[in-house]
C-alpha positions in Angstrom: -61.1 -55.5 -14.3 -61.3 -51.7 -14.6 -58.1 -50.0 -16.0 -57.7 -47.9 -12.8 -57.6 -51.1 -10.7 -55.1 -52.7 -13.1 -52.8 -49.7 -12.6 -53.5 -49.6 -8.9 -52.6 -53.3 -8.5 -49.2 -52.7 -10.3 -48.5 -49.6 -8.2 -49.4 -51.4 -5.0 -47.0 -54.3 -5.7 -44.2 -51.9 -6.8 -44.6 -49.9 -3.5 -44.5 -53.0 -1.3 -41.3 -54.2 -3.0 -39.7 -50.7 -2.9 -36.6 -50.5 -0.6 -37.6 -46.9 0.2 -41.0 -47.9 1.4 -39.7 -50.9 3.3 -37.1 -48.8 5.1 -39.7 -46.2 6.2 -42.1 -48.9 7.1 -39.5 -50.6 9.3 -38.9 -47.3 11.1 -42.7 -46.8 11.5 -43.1 -50.2 13.1 -40.1 -49.7 15.4 -41.3 -46.3 16.6 -44.9 -47.6 17.1 -43.5 -50.5 19.2 -41.4 -48.1 21.3 -44.1 -45.5 21.7 -46.8 -48.0 22.7 -44.6 -50.0 25.0 -43.3 -46.9 26.8 -46.9 -45.6 26.8 -48.0 -48.8 28.6 -45.4 -48.3 31.3 -46.7 -44.7 31.9 -50.3 -46.0 31.8 -49.5 -48.6 34.5 -47.8 -46.0 36.7 -50.8 -43.7 36.5 -53.1 -46.7 37.2 -51.1 -47.4 40.3 -51.4 -43.8 41.4 -55.1 -43.9 40.8 -55.4 -47.0 42.9 -53.2 -45.5 45.7 -53.8 -41.8 45.7 -52.1 -41.4 49.0 -48.7 -42.0 47.4 -49.1 -38.9 45.3 -50.9 -36.7 47.9 -48.2 -37.3 50.4 -45.7 -35.4 48.3 -44.9 -31.9 49.6 -45.5 -30.3 46.2 -49.0 -31.8 45.9 -49.9 -30.7 49.4 -48.7 -27.2 48.7 -50.7 -27.1 45.4 -53.9 -28.3 47.0 -53.6 -25.8 49.9 -53.0 -23.0 47.4 -56.0 -23.9 45.3 -58.2 -24.2 48.4 -57.1 -20.7 49.4 -57.7 -19.4 45.9 -61.2 -20.8 45.9 -61.9 -19.1 49.2 -60.5 -15.8 48.0 -62.5 -16.1 44.7 -65.8 -16.7 46.6 -65.0 -13.8 49.0 -64.4 -11.5 46.0 -67.6 -12.6 44.4 -66.0 -13.9 41.2 -68.1 -15.5 38.5 -69.5 -19.0 39.1 -67.7 -20.2 36.0 -64.2 -19.2 37.3 -64.9 -20.6 40.7 -66.1 -23.9 39.2 -63.0 -24.0 37.1 -60.9 -23.7 40.2 -62.9 -26.4 41.9 -62.4 -28.7 38.9 -58.7 -28.2 39.1 -58.8 -29.1 42.8 -60.9 -32.2 42.1 -58.4 -33.3 39.5 -55.6 -33.1 42.1 -57.5 -34.8 44.9 -59.6 -37.2 42.9 -57.8 -37.9 39.6 -59.9 -39.8 37.0 -59.0 -43.3 36.1 -56.5 -43.3 33.2 -57.7 -44.4 29.8 -56.0 -46.8 27.5 -56.3 -44.2 24.8 -53.5 -42.3 26.6 -51.2 -45.1 25.3 -52.0 -44.2 21.7 -51.4 -40.5 22.4 -47.7 -41.3 22.2 -48.2 -42.3 18.6 -49.5 -38.8 17.6 -46.1 -37.2 17.5 -44.6 -40.2 15.6 -47.3 -40.2 13.0 -47.1 -36.4 12.6 -43.6 -36.5 11.4 -43.1 -40.0 10.0 -46.5 -39.9 8.3 -45.5 -36.7 6.6 -42.2 -38.4 5.4 -44.0 -41.6 4.3 -46.7 -39.8 2.3 -44.2 -37.5 0.6 -41.7 -40.3 -0.1 -44.3 -42.3 -2.0 -45.6 -39.4 -4.1 -42.6 -37.2 -5.2 -41.7 -39.5 -8.2 -45.1 -40.8 -9.2 -45.1 -39.0 -12.5 -41.6 -37.6 -12.8 -39.9 -41.0 -12.5 -42.0 -42.4 -15.4 -41.1 -39.3 -17.5 -37.4 -39.5 -16.6 -37.2 -43.3 -17.5 -39.2 -42.8 -20.7 -42.0 -45.2 -19.6 -44.6 -42.5 -19.5 -44.8 -42.3 -23.3 -45.5 -46.1 -23.4 -48.2 -45.8 -20.7 -50.1 -43.0 -22.4 -49.9 -44.8 -25.8 -51.3 -48.0 -24.3 -55.1 -48.7 -24.5 -55.5 -47.0 -21.1 -56.8 -43.5 -20.8 -54.8 -40.9 -18.9 -57.3 -40.5 -16.2 -57.2 -44.2 -15.5 -53.4 -43.9 -15.1 -53.4 -41.0 -12.7 -56.3 -42.4 -10.7 -54.8 -45.9 -10.5 -51.5 -44.5 -9.3 -53.3 -42.6 -6.5 -55.4 -45.6 -5.5 -52.4 -47.9 -5.4 -50.4 -45.5 -3.2 -53.3 -44.8 -0.8 -53.9 -48.6 -0.5 -50.2 -49.0 0.4 -50.4 -46.2 3.0 -53.5 -47.9 4.5 -51.7 -51.3 4.8 -48.6 -49.6 6.5 -50.7 -47.7 9.0 -53.0 -50.7 9.6 -49.9 -52.9 10.5 -48.7 -50.2 12.9 -52.1 -49.9 14.6 -52.5 -53.7 14.8 -49.1 -54.0 16.4 -50.1 -51.3 18.9 -53.3 -53.0 19.8 -51.6 -56.4 20.2 -49.0 -54.9 22.6 -51.8 -53.3 24.7 -53.7 -56.6 24.9 -50.5 -58.5 25.6 -49.9 -56.3 28.6 -53.3 -57.2 29.9 -55.5 -54.2 28.9 -58.5 -54.8 26.6 -59.9 -51.7 25.0 -63.6 -51.2 25.2 -66.0 -50.5 22.3 -65.7 -46.7 22.6 -61.9 -47.0 22.8 -61.8 -49.2 19.6 -64.1 -46.7 17.8 -61.8 -43.8 18.7 -58.7 -45.9 17.7 -60.4 -46.6 14.3 -61.2 -42.9 13.9 -57.6 -42.0 14.7 -56.5 -44.5 12.0 -58.7 -42.8 9.4 -57.4 -39.4 10.5 -53.8 -40.6 10.2 -54.5 -42.1 6.8 -56.1 -38.8 5.7 -53.0 -36.9 7.0 -50.6 -39.1 5.1 -52.7 -38.9 2.0 -52.5 -35.1 2.1 -48.7 -35.2 1.9 -48.8 -37.9 -0.8 -51.2 -35.7 -2.8 -48.9 -32.6 -2.4 -45.8 -34.7 -3.4 -47.7 -36.1 -6.4 -48.7 -32.6 -7.4 -45.0 -31.5 -7.3 -44.2 -34.6 -9.4 -46.8 -33.7 -12.0 -45.9 -30.0 -12.4 -42.1 -30.2 -12.3 -40.0 -31.5 -15.2 -37.7 -33.9 -13.3 -37.6 -36.1 -10.2 -34.8 -34.0 -8.7 -36.8 -30.9 -9.0 -39.8 -32.6 -7.5 -37.8 -33.7 -4.5 -36.5 -30.1 -4.0 -40.0 -28.6 -4.2 -41.5 -31.3 -1.9 -38.7 -30.9 0.7 -38.9 -27.1 0.4 -42.6 -27.1 1.0 -42.2 -29.3 4.1 -39.5 -27.1 5.5 -41.6 -24.0 4.7 -44.5 -25.5 6.7 -42.2 -26.0 9.7 -40.7 -22.5 9.5 -44.2 -21.1 9.1 -45.4 -22.8 12.3 -42.4 -21.4 14.2 -42.9 -17.9 12.9 -46.7 -18.1 13.6 -46.0 -18.9 17.2 -43.6 -15.9 17.5 -45.9 -13.5 15.8 -48.9 -14.7 17.9 -46.9 -13.9 21.0 -46.6 -10.3 20.0 -50.3 -10.1 19.0 -51.4 -11.7 22.3 -49.3 -9.3 24.3 -50.8 -6.3 22.5 -54.4 -7.6 23.1 -54.0 -8.7 26.8 -51.8 -5.8 27.8 -48.9 -5.4 30.2 -48.4 -7.8 33.1 -49.5 -6.8 36.6 -46.8 -5.8 39.1 -45.1 -8.7 40.9 -43.7 -8.7 44.4 -40.3 -10.2 43.6 -39.4 -10.5 47.3 -42.4 -12.9 47.7 -41.8 -14.6 44.4 -38.4 -16.0 45.5 -38.2 -18.7 48.1 -36.0 -17.2 50.9 -34.5 -20.6 51.9 -33.6 -21.8 48.4 -33.6 -18.8 46.2 -35.9 -20.6 43.7 -39.3 -19.6 42.5 -42.0 -19.8 45.2 -44.7 -22.0 43.7 -47.2 -21.1 46.5 -46.9 -17.4 45.7 -47.3 -18.0 41.9 -50.5 -20.1 42.4 -52.0 -17.9 45.1 -51.4 -14.6 43.3 -54.6 -14.8 41.3 -54.1 -11.5 39.4 -50.8 -12.7 38.0 -52.0 -16.2 37.5 -55.1 -15.1 35.6 -53.0 -12.8 33.4 -50.5 -15.5 32.5 -53.3 -17.9 31.8 -55.0 -15.5 29.5 -51.8 -14.5 27.7 -50.8 -18.1 27.1 -54.3 -19.1 26.0 -54.5 -16.1 23.6 -51.1 -16.8 22.2 -51.8 -20.4 21.4 -55.3 -19.7 20.0 -53.9 -17.1 17.6 -51.1 -19.4 16.6 -53.6 -22.2 16.1 -55.8 -20.0 13.9 -52.9 -18.8 11.8 -51.5 -22.3 11.2 -54.8 -23.9 10.3 -53.5 -24.1 6.7 -50.7 -26.4 7.9 -51.5 -30.1 7.8 -48.8 -30.7 10.5 -50.6 -28.4 13.0 -54.1 -29.7 12.0 -53.2 -33.3 12.7 -50.5 -33.0 15.3 -51.4 -29.8 17.0 -49.1 -27.0 18.0 -45.7 -27.5 16.3 -46.8 -31.1 15.8 -46.4 -31.9 19.5 -49.9 -33.4 19.9 -51.5 -30.4 21.6 -54.8 -29.3 20.1 -54.7 -31.4 17.0 -57.1 -33.9 15.4 -55.2 -36.8 17.0 -55.3 -35.4 20.5 -59.1 -34.5 20.2 -60.0 -38.0 19.0 -58.0 -39.8 21.7 -59.5 -37.6 24.5 -62.7 -38.6 26.1 -63.0 -35.4 28.1 -63.2 -31.9 26.8 -59.6 -30.6 27.2 -58.8 -26.9 26.8 -55.4 -27.5 25.3 -54.5 -23.8 25.1 -54.2 -23.2 28.8 -51.4 -22.8 31.3 -53.0 -25.2 33.7 -55.0 -28.4 33.1 -58.7 -27.7 32.9 -60.1 -31.0 32.0 -63.4 -32.0 33.5 -64.9 -35.2 34.6 -67.6 -34.9 32.0 -67.0 -37.3 29.1 -67.8 -36.5 25.5 -68.8 -38.7 22.7 -66.6 -39.4 19.6 -68.9 -37.2 17.5 -68.4 -34.3 19.9 -64.6 -34.8 19.8 -64.7 -34.8 16.0 -67.0 -31.7 16.0 -64.4 -29.8 18.1 -61.9 -30.1 15.3 -64.2 -30.2 12.3 -62.4 -27.1 10.8 -59.1 -28.9 10.8 -60.6 -32.0 9.3 -62.2 -29.9 6.6 -59.0 -28.1 5.8 -57.1 -31.5 5.4 -59.8 -32.7 3.0 -59.7 -29.5 1.0 -55.9 -29.6 0.7 -56.0 -33.2 -0.4 -58.7 -32.6 -3.1 -56.9 -29.4 -4.4 -53.6 -31.2 -4.6 -55.1 -34.2 -6.5 -57.1 -31.9 -8.8 -53.9 -30.0 -9.7 -52.1 -33.3 -10.3 -55.0 -34.5 -12.5 -55.1 -31.4 -14.6 -51.4 -31.2 -15.0 -51.1 -34.9 -16.1 -54.0 -34.6 -18.5 -52.4 -31.6 -20.2 -48.9 -33.0 -20.1 -46.9 -33.2 -23.3 -45.0 -36.5 -23.3 -43.5 -36.4 -26.8 
């Protein structure tokens, strides 16, 4: 057996027996169970609404929204707006009057947020003491003096940890699929392919944080310092995402310009004093301005935070909007950065979904490779005397 695999086997067994890993794994399984089970309830409700559209259309709010959109389409055609904008309004009206059949993939969408934060913790927890712990306990000197080259040690540690991550995620995904099938829903071939792609993306995301934590373990002099640096980096990424959203708001405001004037008398509902939804929807100038402003703000924030693994996988602030997970689990092209839903009935292939977020996938791969490369160089040059 190759030396790397010998080290990997030992690391794999050590991780599976680790109380730290078992605790995080238990939380992962519980959250997966809760997310999928609650997602199935939401899926069944949407399925009932799809089968009985009259139950939804009879609601006053829906009637008001449909009438407002119909009037907006008539006004847009009278003004001679572009065919694209008119078609977008018609697509929105079609979504309200003829909603598409819900997909079982929506159930797995609830797992995006869980994996975004718990996957980050799992990967970092497995990597922050990969090297520093061996150095603190004095076993690193024994390892490098054994008939195993240093590159086999560092590579074996990485292989063993990634294999453990794969087992943990596979268990969570199998649990989710079992719950879905137990509730009477059988995913189709395309659904299974997308779920498999989501699994690979989640594993890549966890591996990025493992690689970053392992890098900190290799370049710092103690486990405590490695923990501080790893936690500090995670906090920095979260703060960076928040600041990017704030800064993007100012930039978007400067690009789009000031808001159009609003008739505040019409904006308020005279009977209740609350916001008049009909006025907001029918006021095309204000609605178009708000849509452009929000879309511009989110797009700028998304571009700035491309360097953040959290935003790449989990989308804006890790909330599942516009990230890799959301793109893989969406069969229709969704413009995430919009004030209103603008999905279309046209379905896209898995390759098209991946192509829409290829930059984010590429960034995750680059971050993983760079972190592993720094760990490798630091370990090969480390003085263990």
